C-alpha positions, 0 to 999 in steps of 0.5 A: 844569758843562760848559766851552766853548772861547772861540771858536776859542781854546784856553782853555775857560770854564765855561758859567756864570761870575760877574761883579762889576758893581754888587755887589762893594763896592757890595752885597757886602764882602770876606767875602760876596764870598768866600762867593759866589765860593767857591759859584760855584767849588765849582759848577764856575765857573772865570771871574770877571769884573771891570772897572776902572770898577766901583765906581771900582776898589773892585770889583777890590780886593774881588775881589783880597782875596777871591782872596787869602783863598780861596787857589785855585791860579792855574791853576784859574781865570780872571779878567778886567778891562776898560779904557776909562772910566778912574779919573782925569779927565786928557785921556789917562786917561778914555774912551779906548783910546789906548796911554798909557792902556792900558799904564798902566791895566793896571798899576793893575788888576793892583795892585788885583787883586793878581795878576801877570796877567789871563787876559782883558783887554777893551776895555770900549767902542770909542774912535772918537777913537783909531785901531783900529790903535793900540789893537790894537798896545797890546793886543798889547804887553800880552799880549806882556809877560805882563800879559794872556793873551788880549784882546777887546772889549766892546759894539763894533760888528761892523765894528770887531771885524772891522777889529781882527782884520784889522789884527792878522792883517796885522801878525801881532799877537795879535788879539781872541778874544772879545766881551762883549755884553749878551744876554738875552730882552729884548735879543737881536737885536743878538747874534743878527743884528749879530754873526752874521758875527763868530761864524760867520766869525771864530769869536770867543768871547763872554762874554755879560752881563746874562742877567737884564736887571739882575734884571727877568727874575727877576720881582722887579720885577713889583710895584715896586722892592724896597728891597734890590735894585740898582734901589734903589741911589743913582745907578741912576736910569737903571736904574730906568726899565728896571725899571719899563717896563710893556711889559717887565714884561708880557713877564716876567709872560707868561713866568712860566707857561712857566718854571713848566711847565718846573719852573724859576724865571724866573732859571734859565729865562732863564739857561738860554735864553741857553745855547741859542745855540751862539755863547755861550761863557759866560753871566756871572751876578751875585749880591748873596748866596750864595743867588742863586749857588746858584739861578743855578747850577741853571739848568744843569739846564734847558738840555736842556729847551727843546723847539721848542714852548717856543722858539716860545712864547718867541718869541711872548711877546717878539715882541709889542709 
């Protein structure tokens, strides 16, 4: 495992990290979570991602219980959580980044994670109804109080990230150091084009998510939706539409021989491709069983095998209608 700085911040993250979206509590209990996190940690992973809204707070509880069982030295790993959607229905408790919500919500996350602080705290989405200045001040205060060490954004527009940075610099506040965007072979253009100035001019780090497009880039959906996959979960109808899109499936099928020629599985190939981008600090992987963790970690073996010819073939496959 290699480690990369989170943009220009001093902290370093493993090139591959491990996230809990969909799986923790929903597909994995405490014991299987312990097994998967242990496998990732043994492979060199030092960053574990979560969010308040995942499984309505249960994902944080599962991770907290798993970390207690694992008993790792706290300085040896990083954990994150994200705030925005909230767990209650009050007007100041959902879909917001107002000061009241943020200062109260972080306490709830810390209780569920059973930790004194998180290493990274993300604003899970932008809030157009709250002034960015109010959000920046609240995040600064959370960092100053030692409840988070760094803060960042997730799926924000580039111009809003720059505004947050400018406000923080103007008032000498802790500024966002990382953005968490979706990035994979099927969803690449926003990261590569829209965010370019953010990464190049401001040296923001990135913890990219969904490298396998929710499993589509593994090839397991080429012949339908398996009963034991996330695409079959109740409440994920919106995801099933993406996983059965014929044009996307055709691209995945065309990619398969390119991956096979390299000697990689589709999953390993797709994860390794994400690391080609120098603006990627870490690629967040996910799994519902430990065998998937082991397979994903092997993606590191293929990072240096992307020749110009392979990159051109990838562009040809994914530029087609």
